[in-house]
C-alpha positions as CSV (number, residue, x, y, z in Angstrom):
1,X,50.6,86.6,16.0
2,X,47.6,89.0,15.9
3,X,45.3,89.5,18.9
4,X,42.2,89.2,16.7
5,X,40.6,85.8,16.0
6,X,41.3,86.4,12.3
7,X,43.0,89.5,11.1
8,X,42.1,88.8,7.4
9,X,38.3,89.2,7.7
10,X,36.1,92.3,7.8
11,X,33.0,90.5,9.2
12,X,31.7,90.8,12.7
13,X,32.5,87.2,13.6
14,X,32.8,88.1,17.3
15,X,29.1,88.9,17.3
16,X,27.6,86.5,14.8
17,X,28.6,83.1,13.5
18,X,27.4,81.2,10.4
19,X,26.1,77.7,10.9
20,X,25.2,76.8,7.3
21,X,24.4,78.4,4.0
22,X,22.6,77.6,0.8
23,X,23.7,78.7,-2.7
24,X,21.2,79.1,-5.5
25,X,23.3,80.1,-8.6
26,X,23.2,80.1,-12.3
27,X,26.4,79.8,-14.4
28,X,26.4,82.5,-17.1
29,X,29.2,81.7,-19.6
30,X,28.2,84.5,-22.0
31,X,28.8,87.2,-19.4
32,X,31.3,85.2,-17.3
33,X,29.5,85.4,-14.0
34,X,27.5,83.6,-11.4
35,X,24.1,85.1,-10.4
36,X,21.5,84.2,-7.9
37,X,21.5,84.2,-4.1
38,X,23.0,82.9,-0.9
39,X,21.1,82.2,2.3
40,X,23.1,82.3,5.5
41,X,21.9,80.8,8.7
42,X,23.4,82.7,11.7
43,X,23.7,82.2,15.5
44,X,24.1,85.4,17.6
45,X,27.0,85.3,20.0
46,X,26.5,88.5,22.0
47,X,23.5,90.5,23.3
48,X,22.0,93.5,21.5
49,X,23.4,92.7,18.0
50,X,21.7,94.9,15.4
51,X,23.6,94.2,12.3
52,X,25.5,91.4,10.4
53,X,28.7,92.3,8.6
54,X,29.8,90.0,5.8
55,X,32.9,89.9,3.7
56,X,32.5,90.7,0.0
57,X,34.9,91.5,-2.8
58,X,33.9,92.8,-6.3
59,X,30.3,91.6,-6.0
60,X,27.2,93.4,-7.1
61,X,24.7,93.2,-4.3
62,X,21.0,93.7,-5.1
63,X,18.8,93.0,-2.1
64,X,18.9,91.4,1.4
65,X,16.0,89.8,3.2
66,X,15.4,88.3,6.7
67,X,14.1,84.9,5.9
68,X,11.4,84.0,8.5
69,X,11.0,80.4,9.8
70,X,14.4,79.6,8.4
71,X,14.0,79.1,4.7
72,X,10.6,80.2,3.5
73,X,10.4,81.0,-0.2
74,X,7.3,83.1,-0.5
75,X,7.2,86.9,-0.2
76,X,5.3,86.7,3.1
77,X,8.2,84.6,4.5
78,X,10.8,87.4,3.8
79,X,11.3,90.8,5.2
80,X,13.6,93.2,3.2
81,X,16.5,94.5,5.1
82,X,18.5,97.7,4.6
83,X,22.2,97.3,3.8
84,X,25.2,99.3,2.8
85,X,28.7,98.5,1.4
86,X,31.4,99.9,3.6
87,X,34.8,101.3,2.7
88,X,36.8,99.2,0.3
89,X,39.9,97.7,2.0
90,X,42.8,97.4,-0.4
91,X,43.4,93.8,0.5
92,X,40.3,92.4,2.2
93,X,37.5,93.7,0.0
94,X,34.3,95.5,1.0
95,X,32.3,94.9,4.2
96,X,28.6,94.3,3.6
97,X,26.7,95.9,6.5
98,X,23.2,94.5,6.9
99,X,20.9,96.3,9.3
100,X,18.7,93.8,11.3
101,X,15.0,94.4,12.0
102,X,15.7,94.6,15.8
103,X,18.4,93.9,18.4
104,X,19.1,90.2,18.7
105,X,20.3,88.5,21.9
106,X,22.9,85.8,22.5
107,X,21.7,82.4,21.3
108,X,19.1,83.6,18.9
109,X,19.1,82.4,15.3
110,X,18.3,84.2,12.0
111,X,18.6,83.6,8.3
112,X,19.5,86.2,5.7
113,X,19.1,85.8,2.0
114,X,21.2,88.0,-0.4
115,X,20.6,88.5,-4.1
116,X,23.8,89.2,-6.0
117,X,26.0,88.4,-8.9
118,X,29.8,88.2,-9.4
119,X,31.7,90.5,-11.7
120,X,34.6,90.1,-14.1
121,X,36.9,91.2,-11.2
122,X,35.8,88.3,-8.9
123,X,39.2,86.7,-8.2
124,X,37.8,83.3,-7.1
125,X,36.3,82.6,-10.6
126,X,38.2,81.7,-13.7
127,X,36.1,81.4,-16.9
128,X,38.1,79.7,-19.6
129,X,37.5,80.1,-23.3
130,X,37.2,76.9,-25.4
131,X,40.7,77.5,-26.6
132,X,42.0,77.3,-23.1
133,X,40.6,73.9,-22.5
134,X,41.8,70.5,-23.6
135,X,38.8,69.8,-25.9
136,X,38.9,73.3,-27.5
137,X,35.1,73.2,-28.0
138,X,33.3,74.4,-24.8
139,X,34.2,77.0,-22.1
140,X,35.0,76.0,-18.5
141,X,34.5,77.5,-15.1
142,X,36.3,76.6,-11.8
143,X,36.5,78.6,-8.6
144,X,39.5,78.8,-6.3
145,X,38.7,80.4,-3.0
146,X,41.8,79.8,-0.9
147,X,42.8,81.9,0.8
148,X,40.4,84.9,1.1
149,X,38.5,84.7,-2.2
150,X,35.3,83.0,-1.2
151,X,34.1,86.6,-0.5
152,X,34.5,87.2,-4.3
153,X,32.1,84.3,-5.0
154,X,29.5,85.0,-2.3
155,X,28.9,87.3,0.6
156,X,30.0,85.3,3.7
157,X,32.1,85.3,6.9
158,X,35.2,84.5,5.0
159,X,37.3,83.1,7.8
160,X,38.6,79.6,8.5
161,X,37.5,80.2,12.1
162,X,34.0,79.8,10.9
163,X,32.9,76.3,9.7
164,X,29.7,75.7,7.9
165,X,27.5,73.0,6.4
166,X,26.1,73.9,3.0
167,X,23.7,73.0,0.2
168,X,23.8,74.2,-3.4
169,X,21.6,74.4,-6.5
170,X,23.6,75.1,-9.6
171,X,21.8,75.8,-12.9
172,X,23.8,75.3,-16.1
173,X,23.0,75.0,-19.8
174,X,23.2,71.6,-21.4
175,X,25.5,69.8,-22.1
176,X,27.5,71.2,-19.1
177,X,27.9,69.4,-15.8
178,X,28.2,71.3,-12.5
179,X,30.2,70.0,-9.5
180,X,30.8,71.2,-6.0
181,X,32.8,70.2,-2.9
182,X,29.8,68.2,-1.7
183,X,27.8,65.1,-2.5
184,X,25.4,65.4,-5.4
185,X,21.8,64.7,-4.3
186,X,20.1,64.9,-7.6
187,X,19.5,66.9,-10.8
188,X,16.6,67.7,-13.1
189,X,16.0,69.5,-16.4
190,X,14.4,72.9,-16.3
191,X,13.4,75.6,-18.8
192,X,11.9,73.1,-21.2
193,X,14.9,70.9,-21.1
194,X,17.3,73.7,-22.2
195,X,19.0,73.8,-18.8
196,X,19.8,71.5,-15.9
197,X,19.9,72.1,-12.1
198,X,22.3,70.1,-10.0
199,X,21.7,69.7,-6.3
200,X,24.5,69.3,-3.7
201,X,24.8,68.8,0.1
202,X,27.8,69.0,2.4
203,X,26.8,67.9,5.9
204,X,30.2,68.1,7.4
205,X,31.1,71.7,8.4
206,X,33.9,73.2,6.4
207,X,35.6,76.7,6.1
208,X,34.4,79.1,3.4
209,X,37.5,78.7,1.3
210,X,36.5,75.0,0.6
211,X,33.1,75.9,-1.0
212,X,33.7,75.6,-4.8
213,X,31.9,75.3,-8.1
214,X,33.2,73.8,-11.3
215,X,31.4,73.6,-14.6
216,X,32.3,72.1,-17.9
217,X,31.6,69.4,-20.4
218,X,32.9,66.5,-18.3
219,X,33.1,62.8,-18.2
220,X,33.3,60.6,-15.1
221,X,35.2,57.3,-14.7
222,X,34.5,55.2,-11.6
223,X,37.7,54.0,-9.9
224,X,36.1,52.2,-6.8
225,X,33.1,52.2,-4.5
226,X,33.7,55.7,-3.3
227,X,36.3,57.1,-5.8
228,X,36.0,58.4,-9.4
229,X,37.9,60.8,-11.7
230,X,36.3,63.6,-13.7
231,X,37.9,65.3,-16.7
232,X,37.2,66.6,-20.1
233,X,36.3,63.7,-22.4
234,X,39.5,63.6,-24.4
235,X,41.6,63.2,-21.2
236,X,39.4,60.7,-19.3
237,X,41.3,57.6,-20.5
238,X,44.7,58.9,-19.5
239,X,43.3,60.1,-16.1
240,X,41.7,56.8,-15.4
241,X,45.0,55.0,-16.0
242,X,47.0,57.5,-13.9
243,X,44.7,57.3,-10.9
244,X,43.7,53.6,-11.1
245,X,44.9,52.9,-7.5
246,X,42.9,55.8,-5.8
247,X,40.6,53.5,-3.9
248,X,43.6,51.7,-2.4
249,X,45.2,55.0,-1.5
250,X,42.1,56.0,0.5
251,X,42.1,52.7,2.4
252,X,45.8,53.0,3.3
253,X,45.3,56.6,4.5
254,X,42.5,55.3,6.8
255,X,44.8,52.7,8.4
256,X,47.4,55.4,9.2
257,X,44.9,58.1,10.3
258,X,41.2,57.6,11.1
259,X,38.1,56.7,9.2
260,X,37.5,58.7,6.0
261,X,34.3,60.6,6.8
262,X,33.4,62.5,3.6
263,X,31.5,59.7,1.7
264,X,33.3,60.1,-1.6
265,X,36.8,61.0,-2.7
266,X,36.6,62.1,-6.4
267,X,39.2,63.9,-8.5
268,X,38.5,66.6,-11.1
269,X,41.4,67.1,-13.5
270,X,41.2,70.7,-14.5
271,X,42.5,72.6,-17.5
272,X,46.2,73.7,-17.4
273,X,45.4,77.2,-16.0
274,X,44.7,75.8,-12.5
275,X,47.3,77.6,-10.3
276,X,48.1,74.8,-7.9
277,X,49.2,71.1,-7.9
278,X,45.9,70.2,-6.2
279,X,43.2,71.7,-4.1
280,X,41.7,69.7,-1.3
281,X,38.0,70.5,-1.8
282,X,36.0,68.0,0.2
283,X,34.6,65.1,-1.9
284,X,36.2,66.7,-5.0
285,X,39.9,67.3,-5.1
286,X,41.0,69.6,-7.9
287,X,44.1,68.3,-9.7
288,X,46.5,69.8,-12.2
289,X,46.9,68.1,-15.5
290,X,50.7,68.4,-15.1
291,X,50.3,65.4,-12.9
292,X,49.4,63.2,-15.9
293,X,52.9,62.0,-16.8
294,X,51.6,58.8,-18.4
295,X,53.6,56.5,-16.1
296,X,52.0,57.2,-12.7
297,X,55.3,58.7,-11.5
298,X,53.6,61.8,-10.1
299,X,50.5,60.4,-8.4
300,X,52.1,60.7,-5.0
301,X,50.8,64.3,-5.0
302,X,47.4,62.9,-4.4
303,X,48.6,61.6,-1.1
304,X,48.9,65.2,0.0
305,X,45.5,66.3,-1.2
306,X,43.9,63.2,0.3
307,X,45.6,63.9,3.7
308,X,43.9,67.2,3.8
309,X,40.6,65.4,4.3
310,X,41.9,65.1,7.9
311,X,44.2,68.1,8.4
312,X,42.7,71.3,7.0
313,X,39.3,70.0,6.1
314,X,38.4,68.1,9.3
315,X,40.8,69.9,11.7
316,X,41.2,73.4,10.4
317,X,43.6,76.2,11.3
318,X,41.6,79.1,12.9
319,X,43.3,81.7,10.8
320,X,45.9,81.9,8.1
321,X,48.5,82.8,10.7
322,X,48.3,79.2,11.8
323,X,48.3,77.8,8.3
324,X,51.1,75.3,9.3
325,X,48.5,73.3,11.2
326,X,46.9,72.6,7.8
327,X,49.9,72.2,5.6
328,X,52.6,70.9,8.1
329,X,50.3,68.1,9.3
330,X,49.2,67.4,5.8
331,X,52.8,67.1,4.5
332,X,53.6,64.8,7.5
333,X,50.5,62.6,6.8
334,X,51.3,62.7,3.0
335,X,54.8,61.2,3.6
336,X,53.4,58.6,6.0
337,X,50.9,57.5,3.3
338,X,53.7,57.6,0.6
339,X,55.9,55.5,2.8
340,X,53.1,52.9,3.1
341,X,52.4,52.9,-0.6
342,X,55.7,53.5,-2.3
343,X,58.3,52.6,0.4
344,X,60.2,54.4,3.1
345,X,62.9,55.4,0.6
346,X,60.5,57.5,-1.4
347,X,59.1,59.2,1.7
348,X,62.6,60.0,2.9
349,X,63.6,61.4,-0.5
350,X,60.5,63.7,-0.5
351,X,61.6,65.0,2.9
352,X,65.1,65.7,1.6
353,X,63.7,67.5,-1.4
354,X,61.2,69.4,0.8
355,X,64.0,70.6,3.1
356,X,65.9,71.8,0.1
357,X,62.8,73.7,-1.1
358,X,62.5,75.3,2.3
359,X,66.1,76.5,2.2
360,X,65.5,78.0,-1.3
361,X,62.5,79.9,-0.1
362,X,64.2,81.2,3.0
363,X,67.1,82.4,1.0
364,X,64.8,84.0,-1.6
365,X,62.6,85.7,1.0
366,X,65.4,86.6,3.4
367,X,66.4,84.8,6.6
368,X,64.9,87.6,8.8
369,X,61.7,87.9,6.8
370,X,58.8,87.5,9.3
371,X,56.9,85.5,6.7
372,X,59.4,82.7,7.2
373,X,58.1,82.1,10.7
374,X,55.8,79.1,11.2
375,X,53.3,81.4,12.9
376,X,53.6,84.8,11.2
377,X,51.6,87.9,12.0
378,X,49.3,88.7,9.1
379,X,47.6,91.9,10.2
380,X,47.2,94.0,7.0
381,X,49.0,91.3,5.0
382,X,47.5,89.3,2.1
383,X,47.7,85.7,3.2
384,X,48.8,84.8,-0.4
385,X,52.0,86.7,0.2
386,X,52.8,84.4,3.1
387,X,52.3,81.2,1.0
388,X,55.6,79.4,0.4
389,X,57.1,76.1,1.4
390,X,57.5,77.4,5.0
391,X,54.1,76.2,6.5
392,X,54.5,72.9,4.5
393,X,58.2,72.0,5.1
394,X,59.0,73.8,8.3
395,X,55.7,72.4,9.7
396,X,56.6,68.9,8.5
397,X,60.1,69.1,10.0
398,X,58.7,70.3,13.3
399,X,56.4,67.3,13.5
400,X,59.1,64.9,12.3
401,X,61.4,66.3,15.0
402,X,58.7,65.7,17.7
403,X,58.3,62.1,16.4
404,X,62.0,61.5,16.9
405,X,61.6,62.7,20.5
406,X,58.7,60.4,21.4
407,X,59.2,57.5,19.0
408,X,57.1,56.4,16.1
409,X,54.7,54.2,18.0
410,X,53.8,56.9,20.5
411,X,53.6,59.5,17.8
412,X,51.3,57.4,15.6
413,X,48.8,57.0,18.4
414,X,49.1,60.8,19.2
415,X,48.2,61.8,15.6
416,X,45.1,59.7,15.7
417,X,44.1,61.2,19.1
418,X,44.8,64.7,17.7
419,X,42.4,64.2,14.8
420,X,39.7,62.7,17.1
421,X,40.1,65.6,19.6
422,X,39.8,68.4,17.1
423,X,37.7,67.0,14.3
424,X,35.1,69.5,13.2
425,X,36.9,72.4,14.9
426,X,39.1,75.3,14.0
427,X,42.1,75.6,16.2
428,X,45.3,77.5,16.7
429,X,48.9,76.6,17.6
430,X,48.2,76.9,21.4
431,X,45.4,74.4,21.1
432,X,47.8,72.0,19.4
433,X,50.6,72.6,22.0
434,X,48.2,72.3,24.9
435,X,46.8,69.0,23.7
436,X,50.3,67.6,23.0
437,X,51.3,68.4,26.6
438,X,48.2,66.9,28.1
439,X,48.3,63.7,25.9
440,X,51.9,63.0,26.5
441,X,51.6,63.6,30.3
442,X,48.7,61.1,30.4
443,X,50.5,58.6,28.2
444,X,54.0,58.8,29.5
445,X,53.6,60.3,32.9
446,X,54.1,63.9,33.9
447,X,57.8,63.8,34.5
448,X,58.9,61.9,31.4
449,X,56.6,64.0,29.2
450,X,57.8,67.3,30.6
451,X,61.4,66.2,30.3
452,X,61.0,65.6,26.6
453,X,58.7,68.5,25.8
454,X,60.7,71.1,27.7
455,X,63.7,70.3,25.5
456,X,61.8,71.7,22.5
457,X,62.8,75.2,21.4
458,X,59.2,76.3,21.0
459,X,60.0,79.9,20.3
460,X,62.7,78.9,17.8
461,X,60.4,76.6,15.9
462,X,57.2,78.6,16.0
463,X,58.1,82.3,16.1
464,X,61.7,82.8,14.9
465,X,62.2,83.5,11.2
466,X,64.7,81.6,9.0
467,X,65.5,77.9,9.0
468,X,64.3,75.6,11.8
469,X,66.5,75.5,15.0
470,X,67.0,71.7,14.5
471,X,68.0,70.0,11.2
472,X,66.5,66.6,10.9
473,X,68.7,63.9,9.6
474,X,67.0,61.9,6.8
475,X,68.3,58.6,5.5
476,X,71.2,59.0,3.1
477,X,70.9,55.5,1.5
478,X,68.1,56.3,-1.1
479,X,70.0,59.5,-2.1
480,X,73.4,57.8,-2.7
481,X,73.0,56.7,-6.3
482,X,71.6,60.1,-7.2
483,X,74.4,62.0,-5.5
484,X,77.0,59.8,-7.1
485,X,75.6,60.5,-10.6
486,X,75.5,64.2,-9.8
487,X,79.1,64.2,-8.6
488,X,80.1,62.3,-11.8
489,X,78.7,65.2,-13.8
490,X,80.4,67.8,-11.6
491,X,83.7,66.0,-12.0
492,X,83.3,65.7,-15.8
493,X,82.5,69.4,-16.1
494,X,85.8,70.2,-14.3
495,X,84.8,73.8,-13.3
496,X,83.6,74.5,-16.8
497,X,86.6,73.1,-18.5
498,X,85.3,69.6,-19.3
499,X,84.6,68.7,-23.0
500,X,84.2,64.9,-23.0
501,X,80.8,63.7,-21.7
502,X,80.7,60.4,-23.6
503,X,81.1,58.4,-20.4
504,X,77.5,59.0,-19.5
505,X,74.6,56.7,-20.5
506,X,70.9,57.3,-20.6
507,X,70.3,54.2,-18.5
508,X,72.1,55.8,-15.5
509,X,69.3,58.2,-15.1
510,X,66.4,56.0,-16.3
511,X,67.1,53.4,-13.5
512,X,66.4,56.1,-10.9
513,X,63.0,57.1,-9.5
514,X,61.5,60.5,-10.1
515,X,62.5,61.6,-6.6
516,X,66.1,60.4,-7.2
517,X,66.3,62.2,-10.5
518,X,65.2,65.4,-8.6
519,X,68.0,64.7,-6.1
520,X,70.5,64.6,-9.0
521,X,69.4,68.1,-10.1
522,X,69.1,69.3,-6.5
523,X,72.7,68.3,-5.9
524,X,73.9,70.0,-9.1
525,X,72.0,73.2,-8.2
526,X,73.5,73.2,-4.7
527,X,77.0,72.9,-6.1
528,X,76.2,75.6,-8.6
529,X,75.2,78.0,-5.8
530,X,78.3,77.3,-3.8
531,X,80.8,78.4,-6.4
532,X,81.5,81.4,-8.6
533,X,81.9,79.4,-11.8
534,X,78.6,78.0,-13.2
535,X,78.3,74.8,-15.0
536,X,79.4,75.0,-18.6
537,X,76.9,75.2,-21.4
538,X,78.6,72.2,-23.0
539,X,77.7,70.1,-19.9
540,X,74.1,71.3,-19.9
541,X,73.9,70.6,-23.6
542,X,75.3,67.1,-23.2
543,X,72.9,66.4,-20.2
544,X,69.8,67.6,-22.0
545,X,70.8,65.8,-25.2
546,X,71.2,62.5,-23.4
547,X,68.3,62.8,-20.9
548,X,65.9,65.0,-22.9
549,X,64.9,66.9,-19.8
550,X,63.9,70.4,-21.1
551,X,60.8,68.9,-22.8
552,X,60.2,65.9,-20.4
553,X,56.6,64.9,-20.0
554,X,57.2,64.7,-16.3
555,X,56.8,68.4,-15.3
556,X,58.8,68.0,-12.0
557,X,61.9,66.8,-13.9
558,X,61.4,69.3,-16.7
559,X,61.0,72.3,-14.4
560,X,63.9,71.3,-12.1
561,X,66.3,71.0,-15.1
562,X,65.1,74.4,-16.4
563,X,65.8,76.0,-13.1
564,X,69.4,74.6,-13.2
565,X,69.9,75.7,-16.8
566,X,68.5,79.2,-16.3
567,X,70.6,79.7,-13.3
568,X,73.6,79.0,-15.6
569,X,72.3,81.5,-18.2
570,X,71.9,78.7,-20.7
571,X,70.1,80.4,-23.6
572,X,69.2,77.2,-25.4
573,X,66.5,76.5,-22.9
574,X,64.8,79.9,-23.2
575,X,62.2,78.5,-25.7
576,X,61.6,75.5,-23.4
577,X,61.1,77.8,-20.5
578,X,58.6,79.9,-22.4
579,X,56.9,76.7,-23.5
580,X,56.4,75.7,-19.8
581,X,54.8,79.0,-18.8
582,X,52.7,78.9,-22.0
583,X,51.4,75.4,-21.5
584,X,50.3,75.6,-17.9
585,X,49.7,78.0,-15.0
586,X,50.7,76.0,-12.0
587,X,52.5,78.6,-9.7
588,X,55.0,76.0,-8.4
589,X,56.5,76.0,-11.9
590,X,55.4,79.2,-13.4
591,X,56.7,81.7,-10.8
592,X,60.3,80.3,-10.5
593,X,60.7,80.1,-14.3
594,X,59.5,83.7,-14.7
595,X,61.8,84.8,-12.0
596,X,64.8,83.1,-13.6
597,X,63.9,84.3,-17.1
598,X,63.7,87.8,-15.7
599,X,67.3,87.4,-14.3
600,X,68.5,86.4,-17.8
601,X,66.3,88.5,-20.1
602,X,63.9,90.9,-18.5
603,X,62.3,91.8,-21.8
604,X,61.6,88.2,-22.7
605,X,60.1,87.5,-19.3
606,X,57.9,90.6,-19.3
607,X,56.8,90.3,-22.9
608,X,55.9,86.6,-22.4
609,X,53.9,87.4,-19.3
610,X,52.0,90.3,-20.8
611,X,51.1,88.0,-23.7
612,X,49.9,85.2,-21.5
613,X,48.5,87.1,-18.5
614,X,44.8,86.6,-19.3
615,X,45.3,82.8,-19.6
616,X,46.4,82.5,-16.0
617,X,44.3,82.3,-12.9
618,X,44.0,85.8,-11.3
619,X,45.9,84.7,-8.3
620,X,48.8,83.5,-10.5
621,X,48.8,86.7,-12.5
622,X,49.0,88.8,-9.4
623,X,51.9,86.9,-7.9
624,X,53.9,86.8,-11.2
625,X,53.4,90.6,-11.5
626,X,55.1,90.9,-8.1
627,X,57.9,88.6,-9.2
628,X,58.5,90.7,-12.3
629,X,58.1,94.1,-10.5
630,X,55.1,95.0,-12.6
631,X,52.7,95.7,-9.7
């Protein structure tokens, strides 16, 4: 773990902190950029501070002013400041060094306004052509600032250790609608009715990576008093059906956790190029269209994004080295919410599948890879390179293990106390550990608490690479039917010598839940990994012919089957694999399929990527380039 507060920022956050900011931006679809200004309100943390250093990345900076009396708009209210752009860092961008008009002392406040525009290299922004959208008629913009890309959307202290309130005025041409990770406070026509300005306010302080802008021709469907879904008009009916129970989900989460504090919980279903399953922007979760299965079989993913409203958004990891505090807690909360809504069996199955995913990532990355630690060191490391199932699933398994030590009743009370203790703050692993000790000593008594906590292998869990030091035992009962079906296929294949697969019926799979179907494929893949002879192509042909998996509408099932088939070198699914990476850009599916295609046919994988590269989000393109050894 690095000694610095945050090794992934170039700003002088030890000297100055940002309390709030205001964005005044115009969306320029023709030139694919945002232009305008940001005003940052700072508090000085040390004596004799004579400059403010902000993070930037591929921005054009025009001017900087000291804004007198915190927010004046006339020329007399602003004093121009000198600035320079420092040396470009190959990962973290360019420091913007602004010289102040004098030396400021600890506790003083000042506001700085910066005029700037983004560029075509600004990684946070993805401008989609009409052809890349569902409606095919209008362009679309969305921003994705996690992890360190807010600095490519605006000059800022781009560190989760800094939490800010913000307001925004976003100008767009009609008929576009602008959205932000904040509550809309109004809008009005400008420029003779040609354009419209949307106003937003986020009163709860959030890290910079959660400040987002989206703009498109959108329609909204109300789902409840504080919930709605937004999408392109042609998808709104399907989205409204898929997420009909969203209001109930928020209420259930409140019962398990604490009061939902953000006012609204809306969803925006993005075009297929969105690189994640979801992004937990406050008030406005971004959602992948791959979740729209038509039967609500994948909506449990929303439980994860909603849970971020407490862990990540309300209680935030101080740096990306402590990312497990965001994702481990959120995965734990997600499965508690899922258990309440869909039953304990579903929650247990998700934990089983998650543990398998963790094992796959550890094997792929290497058991001694430092990035498989729960708390890695990220000095001179791009945080994106550390993103895997480790903070999610190793973090979840750690918290689940602690729950088994203390019991569910005590643990349920602790998690609420944890949220209340740290709400609004950015914390690290030592903060978590210290509060756990103090809470349990108060609740159970010093001796009993110490007896339980001292049994925990803290170093093994937090700082040792590889798999966790303890393997949790999840309920086998909900897996049993799935494992039996997988074993039936294994037996029928007879080490590649089987030819008669007529004993199987479509109903055998259809009666299983999505999670159970995934366990079937997981069991087959695990068996495949443990032997030298792969499954026969005849078996895969029979399975796909009966179950229609390679083009299933459920992307989780579709991708899982393709992983299995590609691991077996089954060429018949190459077209289906190319179709998946062509139809969406979600990294969860896109990266593994490219890696497996590359193992089978390097030319096909590389040629496909080079053809599609510009259709993906820049983050996805960069990661796939690494996977294909093109960087």
